[in-house]
N, C-alpha and C positions, 0 to 999 in steps of 0.2 A: 492435545497435540499443538505445539507451538513451533511452526517452521521458522527457519532462519530468515532474516529479512531478505527480500528478493529484489527490492528496488534501492537505488542509491541516487544521491543528488550531488552535483558538483558544478563549478563554474566552467563553462565551455568556452575557452578562449578562441577556438576555431569557429565559433558560431556567435559572433558579435558580442562576446563576453556575457551571453545570457546563461541562465542556470538551466541545467539539463537534469531530468529525472529519467532514468532508464533501468532496465533489468541489469543486475550486477554482472552477469556473465556476458552481456552483449557489448562488444567493442566495435561494432560496425559504424561507419560514418552515417550520420543522418538519422540515427535511431533514437527514440526517446521523445519526451515532451520538453519543449523549451519555454521557459517563463522568465520574466524580467527580474523579479526579486527573489532573494534567498529564502525569505519566509514562505513565499508561494511554493518554491521547490521543496522545502522541508515538509510543508503541510501535505502537498501532493504525494510525496514519498511515503509519509506516515499513513495516509489514507489508503494508498495502494497496498502497503504491507499489511495493514489491519484488515483490509478486505480479503486478501489472500489467506490470512490467518483465520478469519471468520469462515470462509468457504471450507478450509481444511477442517475446522471444528464441526461445521455442519455436516460435512461428509462423514465424519466420525459418528455424529449423532444418527445419521441415516443408517449407518451400519450397526447401531445399537450401543455405541460407546459413550454417549453423553446423556445424562438425565434431562427430562423435559424442562426443569427449572433453569438449567444452565443455558438452554437455547435462547430464551427470551433475553437473557443478559448479554449474550453474544450479539444479537440483533440490535439491542439498545446501544451497545458500544459502537457498532458500525454507524447507526443513525446519528449518534452524538458526534462522531468524527466528521460526518457530512453536514452537520448543523441542522439536522432534521429533528423536530420536536414531536 
């Protein structure tokens, strides 16, 4: 199961031109994470989307939908995205 991306990033001109990472459907003021650089925002967006994808895949595994071999691969992808070795 691969859900659609849930987080987006954009330059928030109303917040000191910082980059914002927020849930796509959320349009409320003051919501999300603000960072200085575009690269930080893109990385945070990607990690959050991957984490949600991994959680969805692990839920599928718990329900019997994913073989054991694939679970370790999912965790390794998440760890790699976080820089964990």
